[in-house]
C-alpha positions in Angstrom: -2.5 -8.7 -33.9 -3.1 -8.8 -37.6 -5.7 -10.3 -39.9 -5.0 -13.6 -41.7 -2.5 -13.2 -44.5 -1.0 -9.9 -43.2 1.8 -10.9 -40.8 5.5 -11.3 -40.8 4.9 -14.9 -40.0 3.0 -15.4 -43.3 4.3 -15.2 -46.8 5.4 -11.7 -47.7 3.3 -9.5 -50.0 4.7 -10.2 -53.6 3.8 -7.2 -55.8 5.8 -8.3 -59.0 3.0 -9.1 -61.5 5.4 -11.4 -63.3 5.9 -13.6 -60.2 4.1 -16.9 -59.8 3.7 -15.9 -56.2 2.0 -12.5 -56.9 -0.6 -12.0 -54.1 -1.5 -8.4 -53.9 -5.1 -8.9 -55.0 -5.8 -11.6 -52.5 -4.1 -9.8 -49.6 -5.9 -6.6 -50.3 -9.3 -8.3 -50.6 -8.7 -10.3 -47.4 -7.7 -7.2 -45.5 -10.6 -5.1 -46.7 -13.1 -7.9 -45.8 -11.6 -8.1 -42.4 -11.7 -4.4 -41.9 -15.3 -4.1 -42.9 -16.2 -6.6 -40.2 -13.9 -4.9 -37.8 -15.5 -1.5 -38.4 -18.8 -2.6 -37.0 -17.2 -2.4 -33.5 -16.4 1.3 -33.9 -18.7 4.3 -33.5 -16.9 6.5 -36.1 -15.1 5.8 -39.4 -11.8 6.2 -37.6 -10.3 2.8 -36.6 -7.1 2.1 -34.7 -5.7 -1.2 -35.8 -2.7 -2.5 -33.8 -0.3 -4.7 -35.8 1.8 -7.4 -34.1 2.1 -9.3 -30.9 4.8 -10.3 -28.4 8.2 -11.0 -30.0 7.0 -10.4 -33.6 9.0 -7.2 -34.1 12.2 -9.1 -33.4 12.0 -9.4 -37.2 11.0 -5.7 -37.7 12.1 -5.4 -41.4 9.6 -7.8 -42.9 6.9 -6.4 -40.7 7.4 -2.9 -41.9 8.0 -4.0 -45.5 4.7 -5.8 -45.6 2.9 -2.9 -43.9 4.4 -0.4 -46.4 3.0 -2.4 -49.3 -0.3 -3.0 -47.6 -0.9 0.7 -47.1 0.2 1.5 -50.6 -2.0 -1.0 -52.4 -5.1 -0.6 -50.2 -5.0 3.2 -50.6 -4.5 2.8 -54.4 -7.4 0.4 -54.9 -10.0 1.7 -52.5 -11.3 5.2 -52.5 -13.4 4.5 -49.3 -10.5 3.4 -47.2 -7.4 5.3 -46.2 -4.6 3.5 -44.3 -1.8 5.4 -42.5 0.8 4.9 -39.8 -0.6 6.6 -36.7 -0.2 7.1 -33.0 -2.8 7.0 -30.1 -2.5 10.8 -30.0 -3.4 11.2 -33.7 -6.3 8.7 -33.3 -7.7 10.6 -30.3 -7.4 13.9 -32.3 -9.4 12.4 -35.1 -12.1 11.2 -32.7 -12.3 14.6 -31.1 -12.7 16.3 -34.5 -15.5 13.9 -35.4 -17.7 15.5 -32.8 -19.2 12.2 -31.9 -20.7 11.8 -28.4 -19.4 8.6 -26.8 -21.0 6.9 -23.8 -19.4 7.1 -20.4 -17.9 3.9 -18.9 -17.5 4.0 -15.1 -16.5 0.4 -14.5 -13.4 -1.4 -15.7 -12.3 -4.6 -17.3 -10.9 -6.6 -14.4 -10.8 -9.4 -13.7 -10.0 -10.1 -17.4 -10.5 -13.6 -18.8 -9.4 -15.0 -22.1 -11.6 -18.1 -21.8 -14.1 -19.4 -19.3 -11.3 -20.9 -17.1 -8.5 -18.4 -17.6 -8.9 -15.3 -15.4 -5.7 -13.4 -15.6 -5.6 -12.8 -11.9 -2.5 -14.8 -11.1 -0.4 -11.8 -12.0 -2.0 -9.8 -9.1 0.3 -11.7 -6.7 3.1 -13.3 -8.7 6.6 -12.4 -7.6 5.5 -10.2 -4.7 9.2 -9.3 -3.8 9.7 -7.7 -7.2 6.3 -5.9 -6.9 7.5 -4.4 -3.7 10.9 -3.4 -5.1 9.1 -1.7 -8.0 7.2 0.4 -5.4 10.3 1.2 -3.5 12.0 2.2 -6.7 9.1 4.6 -7.5 9.4 6.2 -4.0 13.1 6.7 -4.6 12.5 8.1 -8.1 10.1 10.8 -6.8 12.5 11.7 -4.0 15.4 11.8 -6.4 13.7 14.1 -8.9 12.6 16.5 -6.2 16.0 16.8 -4.5 17.6 17.2 -8.0 15.5 20.3 -8.3 15.6 21.6 -4.7 19.3 21.0 -4.3 20.3 22.4 -7.6 17.7 25.0 -8.6 20.1 26.3 -11.3 20.3 22.8 -12.7 23.1 20.3 -12.6 24.2 18.5 -15.8 25.9 15.8 -13.9 22.6 14.6 -12.3 20.7 14.0 -15.5 22.3 10.6 -16.1 21.8 9.5 -12.6 18.2 10.5 -12.4 17.4 9.2 -15.9 18.9 5.8 -15.1 16.2 5.2 -12.5 13.5 6.9 -14.6 14.2 4.5 -17.5 14.4 1.4 -15.4 11.2 2.3 -13.6 9.7 2.6 -17.1 10.9 -0.9 -18.0 9.4 -2.2 -14.7 5.9 -1.1 -15.9 6.1 -3.7 -18.7 3.3 -6.2 -18.6 5.8 -9.0 -18.0 7.8 -7.1 -15.3 5.8 -5.7 -12.4 3.2 -8.4 -13.1 5.7 -11.1 -12.1 5.0 -13.2 -15.2 8.6 -13.2 -16.4 11.0 -16.1 -16.0 13.0 -16.1 -12.8 16.3 -15.2 -14.4 14.6 -12.3 -16.1 13.2 -11.2 -12.7 16.6 -11.4 -11.2 18.0 -9.2 -14.0 15.2 -6.6 -13.5 16.0 -6.5 -9.8 19.7 -6.1 -10.4 19.2 -3.3 -12.9 16.7 -1.6 -10.6 19.1 -1.8 -7.7 22.0 -0.2 -9.7 19.7 2.6 -10.9 18.4 3.2 -7.4 21.9 3.4 -6.1 22.7 6.2 -8.6 19.7 8.1 -7.4 20.8 7.7 -3.7 23.9 9.7 -4.6 21.7 12.5 -5.8 19.5 12.3 -2.7 22.5 12.4 -0.4 24.2 15.3 -2.1 20.9 17.2 -2.4 20.1 16.9 1.3 23.6 18.2 2.1 23.1 21.2 -0.1 19.7 21.9 1.6 21.2 21.6 5.0 24.0 24.1 4.2 21.3 26.6 3.2 19.4 26.0 6.5 22.1 26.0 9.3 19.4 25.7 12.0 18.7 22.2 10.7 22.3 21.0 10.8 23.4 22.1 14.2 26.0 19.6 15.5 26.6 18.1 12.1 29.7 18.5 9.9 29.4 20.6 6.8 29.2 17.6 4.5 27.4 14.5 6.0 28.3 11.0 4.7 24.8 9.7 4.2 24.2 6.0 4.4 20.9 4.3 3.6 19.2 1.4 5.4 18.4 -0.9 2.5 17.3 -3.9 4.4 14.8 -2.6 6.9 12.3 -5.1 5.6 14.3 -7.8 7.4 15.1 -5.5 10.3 18.8 -5.1 9.4 20.9 -2.0 9.0 24.7 -2.0 9.9 24.7 1.8 10.4 22.2 1.7 13.2 23.7 -1.4 14.8 26.9 0.4 15.8 27.7 2.1 19.1 27.9 5.5 17.5 25.4 8.3 17.8 23.2 8.7 14.7 21.7 11.6 12.8 18.6 10.0 11.1 17.1 12.1 8.2 13.6 11.3 7.0 12.5 12.8 3.7 8.8 13.4 2.8 8.0 13.7 -1.0 4.3 14.3 -0.2 2.6 17.6 -0.4 1.4 17.5 3.2 3.0 17.0 6.6 3.5 13.3 7.4 4.0 11.6 10.8 6.1 8.6 10.1 7.0 5.8 12.5 10.7 5.1 12.3 12.0 1.6 13.1 15.7 1.2 13.5 17.4 -2.2 14.2 19.7 -1.8 17.2 22.0 -3.8 19.4 21.9 -1.7 22.6 18.8 -1.0 24.6 19.3 2.5 26.1 18.8 5.5 23.8 17.8 9.2 23.8 16.0 10.5 20.7 16.1 14.3 20.0 13.9 16.0 17.4 15.3 18.6 14.9 15.1 21.3 17.6 17.1 19.2 20.1 14.1 18.3 22.3 13.9 14.8 23.7 10.9 12.8 22.3 9.4 9.5 23.4 10.9 6.3 22.0 10.7 2.7 22.9 12.5 -0.6 22.3 10.7 -3.7 20.9 12.1 -7.1 20.2 12.5 -8.3 16.6 10.2 -11.4 16.1 12.0 -14.7 16.1 10.9 -15.7 12.6 12.4 -12.4 11.3 15.7 -13.2 13.0 15.7 -16.5 11.2 15.1 -15.2 7.7 17.6 -16.9 5.3 20.4 -14.5 4.2 19.7 -11.9 7.0 23.0 -10.6 8.3 22.5 -8.6 11.4 23.5 -8.5 15.1 20.3 -6.6 16.0 17.7 -8.3 18.1 15.6 -5.2 18.9 14.3 -2.2 17.2 14.2 1.4 18.3 10.8 3.0 17.5 9.9 6.7 17.5 7.6 9.1 15.6 9.1 11.6 13.1 7.1 14.6 11.9 8.2 15.6 8.4 7.2 18.7 6.6 5.7 18.6 3.1 8.3 18.1 0.3 10.9 18.4 3.0 13.0 16.6 5.6 13.6 16.3 9.3 16.7 15.1 11.1 16.4 13.3 14.4 19.4 12.5 16.6 19.8 9.2 18.4 22.2 9.0 21.3 23.2 5.8 22.9 23.8 5.3 26.6 23.7 9.1 27.2 23.2 10.5 30.7 19.6 11.4 29.7 18.8 7.9 28.4 16.1 6.0 30.2 15.7 2.3 29.6 12.4 1.6 27.8 12.2 -2.2 28.1 8.8 -3.5 27.0 6.7 -6.1 28.8 7.1 -9.4 26.9 5.0 -12.5 27.9 3.3 -15.5 26.4 -0.4 -15.1 25.7 -2.5 -17.5 27.8 -5.8 -15.6 28.0 -8.0 -13.3 26.0 -7.1 -9.6 26.1 -7.6 -6.2 24.4 -5.3 -3.6 22.8 -6.2 0.1 22.7 -5.9 2.2 19.5 -6.8 5.9 19.3 -10.5 5.5 18.7 -11.2 1.8 19.2 -10.2 -1.3 21.1 -9.1 -4.5 19.4 -10.1 -7.8 21.1 -8.0 -10.9 20.9 -8.5 -14.5 22.1 -5.9 -16.6 23.9 -4.3 -17.7 20.6 -3.5 -14.1 19.7 -6.2 -14.1 17.0 -8.2 -11.0 16.4 -11.9 -11.5 17.3 -13.5 -8.0 17.4 -13.1 -4.3 17.1 -15.0 -2.2 19.7 -15.6 1.4 18.7 -15.5 4.4 21.0 -19.3 4.6 21.0 -19.6 1.1 22.2 -20.5 -0.6 18.9 -18.6 -3.9 18.4 -17.8 -5.5 15.0 -16.7 -9.1 14.9 -13.5 -9.6 13.0 -11.7 -12.9 12.4 -8.4 -12.7 10.6 -6.5 -15.8 9.6 -4.2 -17.3 7.1 -5.5 -19.8 4.6 -4.4 -21.2 1.2 -5.7 -22.2 -2.2 -4.5 -25.3 -3.8 -3.4 -24.6 -7.4 -5.2 -26.6 -10.0 -2.9 -28.7 -12.2 -3.5 -29.0 -16.0 -1.8 -29.4 -19.3 -3.3 -26.3 -21.0 -4.5 -28.2 -24.0 -8.0 -26.8 -23.7 -9.7 -24.2 -21.4 -11.1 -26.9 -19.1 -7.5 -28.2 -18.6 -6.0 -24.8 -17.7 -3.4 -24.9 -15.0 -2.9 -22.3 -12.3 0.2 -20.2 -12.8 1.9 -16.8 -13.0 -0.7 -15.4 -15.3 -3.8 -17.4 -14.4 -5.1 -18.0 -10.9 -7.1 -21.1 -10.9 -7.6 -22.9 -7.5 -9.2 -26.3 -7.1 -11.9 -24.9 -4.8 -12.4 -22.7 -1.8 -9.5 -21.7 0.4 -8.4 -24.2 3.1 -7.4 -23.4 6.7 -4.1 -24.3 8.3 -3.9 -26.8 11.1 -4.0 -24.8 14.3 -1.8 -27.4 16.1 1.1 -26.2 14.0 1.0 -22.7 15.6 3.2 -21.8 18.5 2.0 -20.0 21.6 2.0 -16.3 20.6 3.9 -13.6 22.4 2.5 -10.3 23.6 4.8 -7.2 23.6 3.5 -4.1 25.4 5.0 -0.6 25.7 3.2 2.5 26.9 2.1 3.4 23.4 2.3 0.2 21.4 1.0 -3.4 21.6 2.4 -6.1 19.4 1.3 -9.7 19.0 3.9 -12.1 17.6 2.3 -15.1 16.0 3.9 -18.1 14.3 1.3 -19.9 12.2 3.5 -22.6 11.0 7.1 -23.1 9.7 6.7 -20.7 6.9 4.1 -18.1 8.0 4.5 -15.7 10.9 2.8 -12.4 11.7 3.0 -9.3 13.9 -0.2 -7.5 14.7 0.5 -3.9 15.9 -1.9 -1.6 17.6 -0.6 1.9 18.4 -2.4 4.0 21.0 -2.3 7.1 18.9 -3.2 5.5 15.5 -6.6 4.8 14.0 -5.5 1.6 12.2 -4.2 -1.9 12.9 -1.0 -2.9 11.2 -0.5 -6.4 10.0 3.0 -7.4 9.2 3.9 -10.9 8.1 6.6 -13.1 6.8 5.7 -15.8 4.3 7.9 -18.4 2.6 9.6 -20.3 1.3 6.3 -21.9 0.4 6.6 -25.8 0.4 5.6 -27.2 -2.9 8.2 -29.9 -3.5 7.2 -32.0 -0.6 3.7 -32.7 -1.8 3.9 -31.4 -5.4 1.0 -29.0 -4.8 1.2 -25.3 -5.7 -0.2 -23.0 -3.0 -1.6 -19.4 -3.0 -1.3 -18.0 0.6 -4.0 -15.5 1.6 -5.0 -13.5 4.6 -8.7 -13.9 5.2 -11.0 -11.5 7.0 -14.5 -12.5 8.2 -16.8 -9.9 9.8 -20.5 -9.8 10.9 -21.2 -6.9 8.6 -24.1 -7.4 6.1 -22.3 -6.5 2.9 -24.6 -8.3 0.4 -21.5 -9.4 -1.5 -20.4 -5.8 -2.2 -16.9 -4.5 -1.7 -14.9 -1.5 -3.0 -11.3 -1.5 -4.3 -9.2 1.4 -5.5 -8.6 2.1 -9.2 -4.9 2.7 -9.7 -4.7 4.1 -6.1 -7.3 6.8 -6.8 -11.1 6.5 -6.6 -13.0 3.5 -5.3 -14.8 1.2 -7.6 -17.8 -0.9 -6.5 -17.4 -4.6 -6.9 -20.3 -7.1 -6.5 -19.7 -10.8 -6.2 -20.6 -12.8 -9.4 -21.9 -9.7 -11.1 -20.6 -7.0 -13.6 -22.5 -3.7 -13.9 -22.5 -3.5 -17.7 -22.9 -7.1 -18.9 -24.4 -10.4 -17.8 -21.8 -12.6 -16.1 -21.7 -16.4 -16.3 -19.7 -17.7 -13.3 -17.2 -20.3 -14.5 -14.5 -19.7 -11.9 -16.0 -18.7 -8.5 -12.7 -17.7 -6.9 -10.6 -16.2 -9.6 -13.6 -14.5 -11.3 -14.1 -12.5 -8.1 -10.4 -11.7 -7.5 -9.5 -8.0 -7.8 -6.2 -6.0 -7.8 -5.5 -3.7 -4.8 -3.0 -0.9 -5.0 -3.9 1.0 -1.9 -7.1 -0.1 -0.3 -10.2 -2.4 -0.1 -13.3 -1.4 1.8 -16.5 -3.0 3.0 -19.5 -1.5 4.7 
């Protein structure tokens, strides 16, 4: 932003003394007055002053022409002020050289509000499909960069363009109107298309890199041709993959970009029901077949013959890969049909270190720890009604892509809309398939060797045209823990920050929006205790 009188949208600086529009004196005086007030917010005599806002540099020439003149005349007329074009790095260098001791800030600035009724928390959930695709893109980028180095340690000029394409588009996706979901729909579509094309280029690097590594490690490619035609399952989020739905045997390669060994559960959409899965050493490992939930089968646009999924555990070394072999209808194959039945009574499911209790509707009710302690847990779907408005004043602010502003507390769904849930049981896995209503369904998974509960859900299309009411769908958890309104959320996926309802640690908060003023972004985790 710029002070009044110094903007490409205002009259230009006229420095011809003969001109009737000469305005250097007034512009310099106005700028100096503004900067003197501005300086009171800074601890040193170094100030960083950003110039411009969204779209204003579409007319870059008048901007820079005005700034050139502003710098020239302020520096010429004031000995106590020195203006210069700078960068964040130069600014930080100047602060460091000032030897000033700054206070430490351990909290952050979210949720941010631009007025009492405009908390910018809508972007935490806007366009969730694009948010997920951005995360998938980053996963592919890290894998692509690693295999570019591991597969071609001497370097490969031909890879740079393919890797850089995804690197650059992932950079674009970090824009504050990209991953946030605050762009127009046609722009979001274009972002997704560009990201898809750049991901596809990196897939070529990944495929070729894995082949090169396998050639160097013959013990890992026994039974495979010298060059493997690698195909990727792009639509596993809707349980579809043409490669795994054929009658052919498969070599499934799982890559781990992490610096530690990872045990990853592999889910492959399949048509048949009898399989043998072999680990990289040719040893048969446990696997099971589970049915794909009916709401997933009905997802619009899903093109797949698969009605079941083959599930097995893959152990993958750090910054490495593991290839598992899937044989269909082989002599060693043993049918692994799960028990599938409708839920009519309460029951429990066993995890590694706790049991999960459910009622007859398939709703979670409690977690019982190994020591006997029980914690009540109620998990359900609710929704906020979006507040309409004309945005002419803060009190008339409408809920939207940027601003989350509901008309009150969340509302429960009518339980009569829910269908009777289905229980799927295998020796090591329990699934509860729940259909909440016509546009929300859920799978709750409890694995016998895991210390967590997996909640997988399908939501949408959200009906807004029938009643004209916008809706924010949420998953709500209620427990009997005494938390005193305190929770913890991650900071960019790293350390946890303490959050306290209706309170900020470094300033007095006036609650003007009870819901959106206590709404926090979560990248990896939220915790209560």
